[in-house]
C-alpha positions as a Markdown table, in Angstrom:
| # | Residue | x | y | z |
|---|---|---|---|---|
| 1 | Met | 17.6 | 6.1 | -8.9 |
| 2 | Ala | 17.0 | 5.8 | -12.6 |
| 3 | Glu | 13.5 | 7.2 | -13.5 |
| 4 | His | 10.9 | 4.7 | -14.4 |
| 5 | Lys | 9.2 | 4.5 | -17.6 |
| 6 | Val | 5.9 | 2.8 | -19.0 |
| 7 | Gly | 7.0 | -0.6 | -20.3 |
| 8 | Asp | 10.0 | -1.1 | -18.1 |
| 9 | Tyr | 10.4 | -4.4 | -16.7 |
| 10 | Val | 10.8 | -4.5 | -13.2 |
| 11 | Lys | 11.1 | -6.7 | -10.0 |
| 12 | Gly | 8.6 | -6.1 | -7.3 |
| 13 | Lys | 9.5 | -6.7 | -3.6 |
| 14 | Lys | 6.8 | -8.8 | -1.7 |
| 15 | Phe | 4.4 | -6.9 | 0.5 |
| 16 | Gly | 1.0 | -7.4 | 2.1 |
| 17 | Ser | -0.2 | -11.0 | 1.4 |
| 18 | Phe | 2.6 | -11.8 | -1.2 |
| 19 | Glu | 5.0 | -14.5 | 0.0 |
| 20 | His | 7.5 | -14.0 | -2.8 |
| 21 | Asp | 8.8 | -11.2 | -5.0 |
| 22 | Phe | 7.5 | -10.8 | -8.5 |
| 23 | Glu | 8.2 | -9.2 | -11.9 |
| 24 | Gly | 6.3 | -7.4 | -14.3 |
| 25 | Glu | 5.7 | -4.4 | -16.7 |
| 26 | Ile | 5.1 | -0.8 | -15.5 |
| 27 | Glu | 1.5 | -0.1 | -17.0 |
| 28 | Lys | 1.3 | 3.5 | -15.2 |
| 29 | Ile | 3.4 | 5.9 | -13.1 |
| 30 | Tyr | 2.0 | 7.8 | -10.2 |
| 31 | Glu | 3.9 | 10.5 | -8.1 |
| 32 | Asn | 5.5 | 8.0 | -5.5 |
| 33 | Ser | 4.3 | 4.7 | -7.1 |
| 34 | Val | 3.8 | 2.3 | -10.3 |
| 35 | Leu | 1.2 | 0.1 | -11.4 |
| 36 | Ile | 2.9 | -3.1 | -12.4 |
| 37 | His | 1.2 | -5.8 | -14.7 |
| 38 | Ile | 2.5 | -8.9 | -13.1 |
| 39 | Leu | 3.8 | -11.5 | -15.5 |
| 40 | Ser | 6.2 | -13.7 | -13.5 |
| 41 | Tyr | 5.4 | -14.7 | -9.9 |
| 42 | Asn | 5.9 | -17.7 | -7.6 |
| 43 | Asp | 3.1 | -20.4 | -7.7 |
| 44 | Glu | 2.5 | -20.0 | -4.2 |
| 45 | Asp | 0.9 | -16.4 | -5.0 |
| 46 | Arg | -1.1 | -17.7 | -7.8 |
| 47 | Ile | -4.5 | -17.0 | -6.1 |
| 48 | Leu | -3.5 | -13.6 | -4.7 |
| 49 | Val | -2.1 | -12.6 | -8.3 |
| 50 | Gly | -5.5 | -13.6 | -9.8 |
| 51 | Glu | -7.7 | -11.8 | -7.3 |
| 52 | Leu | -5.4 | -8.7 | -8.3 |
| 53 | Asn | -6.2 | -9.1 | -11.7 |
| 54 | Asn | -2.5 | -9.8 | -12.4 |
| 55 | Arg | -1.6 | -6.0 | -11.1 |
| 56 | Ala | -0.1 | -4.4 | -8.2 |
| 57 | Ile | 0.7 | -0.8 | -7.2 |
| 58 | Val | 4.2 | -0.7 | -5.8 |
| 59 | Arg | 6.3 | 2.2 | -4.3 |
| 60 | Lys | 8.8 | 3.4 | -6.8 |
| 61 | Glu | 11.6 | 2.6 | -4.4 |
| 62 | Asp | 10.4 | -1.1 | -4.1 |
| 63 | Ala | 10.2 | -1.4 | -8.1 |
| 64 | Glu | 13.8 | -2.5 | -9.3 |
| 65 | Leu | 14.5 | -2.1 | -12.8 |
| 66 | Ala | 15.3 | -5.5 | -14.5 |
| 67 | Lys | 15.2 | -4.3 | -18.0 |
| 68 | Ala | 14.4 | -0.9 | -19.5 |
| 69 | Lys | 12.1 | -0.5 | -22.3 |
| 70 | Ala | 13.8 | -0.7 | -25.7 |
């Protein structure tokens, strides 16, 4: 598995109350998880994303790299 870096654009798997997967940019890296600033999501999750202030903590294994930081 590639090492995650701050600024990488990742796809996050749905979890908890999320109905769909989402995408965003890694803001912070923890030991086993990453903080994602959610930038793209399904409209059905709009209220939840707003309640989470457009951020979610996701296990590293559930954050699939979509685009590495340049």
